[in-house]
ZALUMTOR-789068 format. One record per residue (C-alpha): residue in three letters; x negated, y negated, z negated. Coordinates in steps of 0.2 Angstrom, whole numbers, padded with zeros to 4 digits, always signed. Layout:
alaXYZ ...
END
This chain:
met-0217-0121-0260 leu-0222-0138-0265 glu-0236-0146-0256 thr-0248-0161-0258 arg-0264-0168-0251 val-0279-0167-0261 ile-0298-0170-0260 val-0310-0156-0265 met-0321-0163-0279 gln-0331-0148-0284 thr-0332-0129-0278 glu-0336-0113-0287 pro-0335-0096-0279 gly-0316-0093-0275 val-0310-0109-0283 ala-0311-0128-0281 trp-0308-0143-0292 val-0296-0155-0283 gln-0290-0173-0286 ala-0273-0179-0279 val-0275-0192-0264 gln-0258-0200-0267 gly-0256-0212-0281 gly-0242-0212-0294 ser-0228-0220-0282 cys-0216-0209-0272 asp-0223-0217-0256 ala-0207-0225-0251 cys-0213-0242-0255 gln-0231-0238-0259 gly-0229-0243-0277 lys-0223-0261-0273 gly-0205-0260-0277 cys-0202-0250-0292 ser-0219-0251-0301 ser-0220-0233-0303 ser-0239-0233-0298 lys-0242-0246-0311 leu-0234-0235-0324 gly-0244-0221-0318 gln-0260-0231-0320 leu-0255-0236-0338 phe-0252-0218-0344 cys-0265-0210-0334 ser-0280-0222-0332 lys-0292-0209-0324 pro-0289-0197-0310 arg-0286-0179-0316 gln-0293-0164-0307 phe-0286-0147-0306 glu-0293-0130-0303 val-0285-0121-0288 asp-0289-0105-0277 asn-0300-0108-0262 pro-0296-0095-0250 ile-0302-0105-0235 ala-0319-0110-0243 ala-0316-0129-0242 gln-0331-0140-0246 val-0333-0155-0257 gly-0326-0171-0249 glu-0313-0162-0238 glu-0295-0167-0238 val-0284-0151-0239 leu-0266-0146-0242 val-0262-0137-0259 gly-0247-0127-0262 val-0238-0123-0278 ala-0224-0111-0280 glu-0208-0120-0285 gly-0205-0108-0299 thr-0221-0113-0307 val-0215-0131-0309 leu-0199-0126-0317 tyr-0208-0114-0329 gly-0220-0127-0334 ile-0205-0139-0338 ala-0196-0126-0348 met-0212-0122-0358 leu-0216-0140-0361 tyr-0199-0147-0365 val-0185-0134-0366 leu-0193-0122-0378 pro-0198-0135-0392 leu-0181-0143-0390 ala-0172-0127-0392 leu-0182-0122-0407 leu-0180-0139-0415 leu-0161-0137-0414 leu-0162-0119-0420 gly-0173-0123-0434 gly-0162-0138-0439 gly-0146-0127-0438 ile-0155-0113-0449 gly-0161-0126-0462 gln-0143-0133-0463 phe-0134-0117-0464 trp-0147-0108-0476 leu-0149-0122-0489 gly-0135-0134-0484 ser-0143-0151-0485 asp-0149-0164-0473 gly-0167-0163-0479 ala-0167-0144-0476 ala-0160-0147-0459 ala-0174-0160-0455 leu-0188-0149-0462 gly-0181-0134-0451 ala-0180-0145-0436 leu-0198-0151-0438 leu-0204-0133-0441 gly-0194-0127-0426 ala-0201-0140-0415 gly-0219-0137-0421 ser-0218-0119-0418 gly-0211-0122-0401 phe-0226-0133-0396 val-0238-0120-0404 leu-0229-0106-0394 ala-0229-0116-0378 arg-0248-0119-0380 trp-0251-0100-0384 val-0241-0095-0368 ala-0251-0108-0357 arg-0268-0102-0364 arg-0263-0084-0360 arg-0258-0088-0342 arg-0273-0099-0339 gly-0282-0086-0329 gln-0268-0084-0317 ala-0270-0096-0303 thr-0254-0105-0299 ala-0259-0116-0284 cys-0270-0113-0269 ile-0277-0122-0254 leu-0267-0119-0239 arg-0276-0128-0225 arg-0287-0142-0220 val-0279-0159-0216 
END
């Protein structure tokens, strides 16, 4: 299980909205050596909040530990990157094989990648109600 420290920003019955405590760096150099925290600030200027299960009834402002199953992260990576890439290659191959031209291969690749992103979004919306993270304990 992957764990991280967060601050509870908002609560609702059974769930909480949390925000990560740690910045974008890996904490080895506190963002002073490799500049990963600066890159994180560049691409994500405002802090993101996530909805998690709240079985311990944590209150707003408390620092807590949130756990996410490792398979959840791998599943998310597969949906976001692997599925569209696989459909891009499949679409390009089908376009090339079916019509035998580079233009058809490019069009097939675009249609494959687009359908991969649409399918990934559909799967994500379908799974939205299923909680994938929960508060483990207070810190």
